[in-house]
Each structure stands twice: as structure tokens, then as C-alpha cells.
C-alpha positions as CSV (number, residue, x, y, z in Angstrom):
1,M,-227.6,68.5,-17.2
2,K,-225.0,68.4,-19.9
3,D,-226.2,68.8,-23.5
4,N,-225.6,65.1,-24.3
5,P,-228.1,62.2,-24.5
6,P,-228.6,60.2,-21.3
7,S,-225.7,58.1,-20.2
8,S,-224.5,56.0,-17.3
9,E,-222.3,58.9,-16.3
10,H,-225.4,61.0,-15.8
11,T,-227.1,58.2,-13.8
12,S,-224.2,58.0,-11.4
13,N,-224.2,61.8,-10.9
14,T,-228.0,61.8,-10.3
15,A,-228.5,58.4,-8.6
16,A,-231.6,59.6,-6.9
17,E,-233.3,60.2,-10.3
18,P,-233.0,57.2,-12.5
19,W,-233.4,57.4,-16.3
20,T,-237.0,56.3,-16.6
21,V,-239.0,56.2,-19.8
22,R,-240.7,59.5,-18.7
23,R,-237.4,61.2,-18.0
24,I,-235.7,60.1,-21.2
25,L,-238.7,61.3,-23.3
26,D,-238.7,64.7,-21.5
27,W,-235.0,65.1,-21.9
28,T,-234.9,64.0,-25.6
29,T,-237.9,66.3,-26.5
30,A,-236.1,69.3,-25.1
31,H,-232.8,68.3,-26.7
32,L,-234.4,67.9,-30.2
33,T,-236.3,71.1,-29.8
34,K,-233.0,72.9,-29.4
35,H,-231.7,71.2,-32.5
36,G,-234.6,72.2,-34.7
37,S,-236.9,69.2,-34.9
38,D,-240.4,70.3,-35.9
39,S,-241.9,67.2,-34.0
40,P,-239.5,66.6,-31.1
41,R,-241.9,64.7,-28.8
42,L,-243.0,62.4,-31.6
43,D,-239.4,61.9,-32.6
44,A,-238.5,61.1,-29.0
45,E,-241.3,58.5,-28.7
46,V,-240.5,56.8,-32.0
47,L,-236.8,56.5,-31.3
48,L,-237.3,55.3,-27.7
49,A,-239.9,52.7,-28.8
50,F,-237.4,51.5,-31.4
51,A,-234.5,51.4,-28.8
52,R,-236.8,49.4,-26.4
53,K,-238.2,47.2,-29.2
54,C,-241.8,48.0,-28.2
55,E,-244.8,49.8,-29.5
56,R,-245.1,53.5,-28.7
57,I,-248.2,52.9,-26.5
58,R,-246.0,50.7,-24.3
59,L,-243.9,53.7,-23.4
60,Y,-246.9,55.2,-21.5
61,T,-248.0,52.0,-19.9
62,N,-244.4,51.6,-18.6
63,Y,-243.8,55.3,-18.0
64,E,-241.8,55.0,-14.8
65,D,-239.8,51.9,-15.8
66,E,-236.0,52.5,-15.8
67,V,-234.4,52.1,-19.2
68,S,-231.5,49.7,-19.4
69,E,-228.0,50.8,-20.2
70,Q,-228.1,48.9,-23.5
71,E,-231.3,50.6,-24.5
72,R,-229.9,54.0,-23.4
73,G,-226.7,53.4,-25.4
74,L,-228.8,52.8,-28.6
75,M,-231.0,55.8,-27.7
76,R,-227.9,58.0,-27.4
77,E,-226.7,57.1,-30.8
78,L,-230.2,57.6,-32.4
79,V,-230.7,61.0,-30.7
80,Q,-227.2,62.2,-31.7
81,R,-228.0,61.3,-35.4
82,R,-231.4,62.9,-35.2
83,A,-229.9,66.1,-33.8
84,K,-227.9,66.2,-37.0
85,S,-231.1,66.2,-39.0
86,E,-231.1,62.6,-40.1
87,P,-234.8,61.6,-40.7
88,V,-236.4,59.5,-38.1
89,A,-237.7,57.1,-40.7
90,Y,-234.1,56.3,-41.8
91,L,-233.0,55.9,-38.2
92,V,-235.6,53.2,-37.5
93,G,-235.8,51.9,-41.1
94,N,-239.6,52.2,-41.3
95,R,-242.4,54.6,-42.3
96,E,-246.1,54.1,-42.1
97,F,-248.0,55.1,-45.2
98,F,-251.6,54.5,-46.1
99,G,-252.0,52.1,-43.2
100,L,-249.0,50.0,-44.4
101,D,-245.4,49.6,-43.2
102,F,-242.6,50.5,-45.5
103,Y,-238.8,50.0,-45.2
104,V,-236.9,53.1,-46.1
105,D,-233.3,54.2,-46.2
106,S,-231.3,57.0,-47.8
107,H,-231.8,55.6,-51.3
108,V,-235.5,56.5,-51.4
109,L,-237.6,59.5,-50.3
110,V,-239.5,59.1,-47.0
111,P,-243.2,58.7,-48.0
112,R,-245.2,61.8,-47.1
113,P,-248.9,62.1,-46.1
114,D,-249.4,64.5,-49.0
115,T,-248.8,61.6,-51.4
116,E,-251.8,59.7,-49.9
117,T,-254.0,62.1,-51.9
118,L,-252.5,60.7,-55.1
119,V,-253.1,57.1,-53.8
120,M,-256.8,57.9,-53.0
121,E,-257.4,59.3,-56.4
122,L,-255.7,56.3,-58.0
123,V,-257.7,53.8,-55.9
124,D,-260.9,55.6,-56.7
125,A,-260.3,55.4,-60.5
126,A,-259.0,51.8,-60.4
127,Q,-262.0,50.5,-58.5
128,Q,-264.2,51.7,-61.3
129,L,-262.5,49.4,-63.8
130,P,-262.8,45.6,-64.0
131,A,-259.1,44.6,-64.1
132,P,-257.0,47.8,-64.5
133,S,-253.3,47.8,-65.5
134,I,-251.4,50.6,-63.8
135,L,-248.0,52.1,-64.4
136,D,-246.2,53.8,-61.5
137,L,-243.2,55.9,-62.8
138,C,-240.4,56.9,-60.4
139,T,-241.7,54.4,-57.8
140,G,-239.0,55.0,-55.2
141,S,-240.0,53.0,-52.1
142,G,-242.9,51.6,-54.0
143,C,-245.4,53.2,-51.6
144,I,-247.9,54.4,-54.3
145,A,-248.1,51.1,-56.2
146,I,-248.1,49.0,-53.1
147,A,-250.7,51.1,-51.2
148,A,-253.0,51.0,-54.3
149,A,-252.5,47.3,-54.8
150,A,-253.5,46.6,-51.2
151,N,-256.8,48.4,-52.0
152,C,-257.4,47.2,-55.6
153,A,-257.4,43.4,-55.6
154,K,-258.0,43.1,-59.4
155,A,-255.4,45.6,-60.5
156,S,-252.0,44.7,-61.9
157,F,-249.0,47.1,-61.6
158,L,-245.7,47.9,-63.3
159,A,-243.4,50.1,-61.2
160,T,-240.3,51.7,-62.7
161,D,-237.3,53.6,-61.3
162,I,-233.9,54.6,-62.6
163,S,-232.3,53.6,-59.3
164,E,-231.4,49.9,-58.8
165,R,-231.3,50.3,-55.0
166,A,-234.7,52.0,-55.0
167,L,-236.2,49.1,-56.9
168,E,-234.6,46.6,-54.5
169,I,-236.3,48.5,-51.6
170,A,-239.6,48.6,-53.5
171,Q,-239.4,44.9,-54.1
172,K,-238.7,44.3,-50.5
173,N,-241.7,46.4,-49.5
174,A,-244.0,44.5,-51.9
175,E,-242.9,41.2,-50.4
176,S,-243.3,42.4,-46.8
177,N,-246.8,43.5,-47.6
178,A,-247.6,40.2,-49.5
179,L,-248.2,42.0,-52.8
180,S,-245.2,41.1,-55.0
181,D,-247.4,38.7,-57.1
182,R,-249.3,41.7,-58.5
183,I,-246.5,44.3,-58.9
184,Q,-243.7,43.9,-61.5
185,F,-240.6,46.1,-61.1
186,L,-238.5,47.5,-64.0
187,L,-235.3,49.5,-64.1
188,S,-236.2,52.3,-66.4
189,D,-235.7,56.0,-66.9
190,C,-239.5,56.8,-67.1
191,F,-240.7,55.0,-70.2
192,A,-237.3,54.1,-71.7
193,N,-237.4,50.4,-71.1
194,I,-241.1,49.7,-71.4
195,A,-241.9,47.6,-74.4
196,Q,-243.4,49.4,-77.3
197,G,-247.1,48.6,-77.7
198,T,-247.7,48.1,-74.0
199,V,-250.6,50.2,-72.8
200,F,-252.1,50.9,-69.4
201,D,-255.5,52.1,-68.0
202,I,-253.7,54.4,-65.6
203,I,-250.3,56.0,-65.4
204,V,-249.4,57.6,-62.1
205,S,-246.2,59.3,-60.8
206,N,-244.8,61.4,-58.0
207,P,-241.7,62.5,-60.0
208,P,-238.8,64.7,-58.8
209,Y,-240.1,68.3,-58.9
210,I,-237.8,70.6,-56.9
211,P,-236.1,73.3,-59.0
212,D,-232.4,72.5,-58.8
213,A,-231.5,75.9,-57.3
214,E,-234.0,75.4,-54.5
215,I,-232.7,72.2,-53.1
216,E,-230.2,74.0,-50.9
217,T,-233.1,75.9,-49.3
218,L,-234.9,72.8,-48.2
219,D,-235.0,71.6,-44.6
220,A,-231.7,70.0,-43.5
221,D,-233.2,66.5,-43.1
222,V,-234.2,66.6,-46.8
223,K,-231.3,68.4,-48.4
224,Q,-228.6,66.6,-46.4
225,H,-230.1,63.1,-46.3
226,E,-232.7,62.3,-48.9
227,P,-231.6,61.3,-52.4
228,R,-231.0,64.2,-54.7
229,L,-231.9,62.0,-57.7
230,A,-235.4,61.8,-56.3
231,L,-235.7,65.5,-55.7
232,A,-234.1,67.5,-58.6
233,G,-236.6,68.4,-61.3
234,G,-234.4,70.6,-63.4
235,V,-234.1,74.4,-63.6
236,D,-237.9,75.0,-63.1
237,G,-238.7,71.7,-61.5
238,L,-240.8,70.6,-64.5
239,D,-238.4,68.5,-66.5
240,F,-240.1,65.2,-65.6
241,Y,-243.6,66.6,-66.1
242,R,-242.7,67.7,-69.7
243,K,-241.4,64.2,-70.5
244,I,-244.2,62.3,-68.9
245,I,-247.0,64.5,-70.4
246,D,-245.4,64.2,-73.8
247,E,-244.8,60.5,-73.8
248,A,-247.6,59.0,-71.7
249,P,-250.2,58.9,-74.5
250,Q,-248.1,56.2,-76.3
251,Y,-248.6,54.0,-73.2
252,L,-252.2,54.9,-72.3
253,K,-255.4,53.4,-73.6
254,D,-257.9,55.8,-75.1
255,G,-259.6,57.5,-72.1
256,G,-256.9,56.3,-69.8
257,F,-255.9,58.4,-66.8
258,L,-252.7,60.2,-66.2
259,M,-252.3,61.3,-62.5
260,L,-249.3,63.3,-61.2
261,E,-248.5,64.7,-57.8
262,F,-246.9,68.2,-57.8
263,S,-246.0,71.1,-55.6
264,P,-248.9,73.6,-55.2
265,E,-247.0,76.5,-56.8
266,Q,-246.7,74.5,-60.0
267,E,-250.4,74.2,-60.7
268,T,-250.6,77.0,-63.3
269,S,-247.5,75.8,-65.2
270,L,-248.8,72.2,-65.2
271,K,-252.2,73.1,-66.5
272,A,-250.5,75.0,-69.3
273,L,-248.3,72.0,-70.2
274,F,-251.4,69.8,-70.5
275,E,-253.2,72.3,-72.6
276,A,-250.3,72.8,-74.9
277,S,-249.9,69.1,-75.5
278,G,-253.4,68.8,-77.0
279,K,-253.5,65.1,-76.1
280,Y,-255.7,65.2,-73.0
281,E,-259.1,66.2,-71.8
282,N,-261.0,66.6,-68.5
283,V,-257.9,68.0,-66.8
284,R,-258.6,68.7,-63.1
285,V,-256.8,69.3,-59.9
286,K,-257.4,67.7,-56.5
287,A,-256.4,69.3,-53.2
288,D,-254.7,67.5,-50.3
289,L,-256.1,67.3,-46.8
290,A,-254.6,70.8,-46.1
291,G,-256.5,72.2,-49.0
292,R,-253.5,72.7,-51.2
293,A,-253.5,71.8,-54.9
294,R,-251.6,68.5,-55.0
295,V,-252.7,66.1,-57.8
296,I,-253.5,66.8,-61.4
297,I,-255.6,64.2,-63.3
298,S,-256.3,64.0,-67.0
299,E,-257.7,61.6,-69.6
300,K,-256.1,60.7,-72.9
301,L,-258.1,62.0,-75.9
302,P,-259.2,59.1,-78.1
303,I,-257.2,58.8,-81.3
304,L,-259.5,59.4,-84.3
305,K,-259.4,56.7,-86.9
């Protein structure tokens, strides 16, 4: 078979073997494997379900159904783009995160399972408070604030981002998950546009943390397609952490929590930044489901009067 996605040309050449769901999944899996996908079968299933406008489980209950030419045409386009490393979430415009559906495109990062660790810690802390106010910096798709809001009925949220398009997407996701009444969105470079005197019970962020020089070493789907604005963290990847750790106490209640996601190799440097600030106590690190250091949590030291 030619190294191209299934087409009517192939069907005419192999009339005895129609392009069924099974055959397209097998062909696409092999094709994406050759083009470097680390989850080729899953990619094939998600793309074909999207092309057929059905749930993934329906692929297997209709395994021997012949796929229409219209569906094959859309599938060819999707597979060609995926073979060039475009993320599947951008191709289908959707990503599941913390049990919710999120619209995503190339203006926001694709939500990762690692970030669910941050949401779990946020939800756990918020549920211990009567009516917590929560600030989500660098919100991107809004996945952290929205997932937490879905699990903390009495909490209110302010979510900020420097990207207008990201905020539009976050607002769209809040509306589609029926949570826009509890999340306010603000265009702001971290704390820049937050009114002085505003304080929160919890500040949370998954900021850009990739060292600038390392971006070109990332997987092709990330470096070629995801927004550099949401990746680049400066020379050592810590620019946003320095800013947030330094400024957050102005916006935190005494004893309020600051929670930050980070890359595991940054653990020692981040602990040093918190210690050097002298503004926090009870600094601790939580591991993700793979056992890697992922979230650092601290509490604001009370101001002595």
C-alpha cells in the first residue's frame, strides 16, 4: 500500500478489501508509528471517531462497517496533519481534563495529566475553607480554575493571562462547563492589572517554565505547534517563579496558600527561592501520579503588627 492515508483510489485498487473501521485504524496506527507518534493507536481512534462524529466505543461496536468517502476524506486530512506532529487535541479541538471537556487550539497549551496533581491539591485546600477566593495566574485554557470550580461549589475565582486569545478560550470553556458565573477573567501580566488591596485565600499557577534554550529540544508537537508564550520561562526557566514568589504575598491573606506546578528538575531551585524570600512557611512538595516532584505548596507568613 502507498504511504498515504486511505483514499478512493486505494479502494478501487483493492475492491475486495473495503476501507472498514478496522482497516483504517490498523493502517493509520502503522502510518503514525512510522511518523513518530508515541500513542499511534489512540491517535487513530480519536481522529476516526471525530471524522465519523461518534464516540470512540462506537468504532468497536461497528468494527466492520465501511467508512464513507466523506469520512475518509476528513480522516486523510487529519492523519496528514498528525503525521506532521500537530497535536491531536488541536486537530479535534478538544481535550478531556479532570473529567471535563475543554476546547483548545494553538493559542493555549494542551492540558496535561500532570497538571491534575495541582488541581487535586487546590481542591483539597479549598474544600477546607468556607468560601475561598482563588487566583489562577497564567490560566491558558482555564483548565485549572474550571476544574477546581467544578469541585468547589462555594469558591470564587479570578483567572488571568497575558494573551487575549487565551482568555477568550478560557471564557468559552467556563461557559461550556456552566461555570462562568463563578470565574472572572482578567487580561493581566501576572499581578499587573489586579487591583491593589485585593487578597485571596489561594493563589495557584502553572506558569511557563521551560528554559528558553531547551524549547528547540522539545518534542515536535510541542515546539512546532504549542504557543511559545506559554512555554518560555527565561534563561533558567524560573523567571515567572521569581516574580510570583516575590509579589504573591501582597495578594495573599495571612496563612494563604501559594501553589505552583513545576518541572521535577526545578525542585531544588524553587525551594531555594522560597527560603530566600523569607515570606513563606510550611513549604512542601507533592509528587504526581508517576512519583515525580510536581507541585510546590507554601503558606504566607503572617505579618507581625
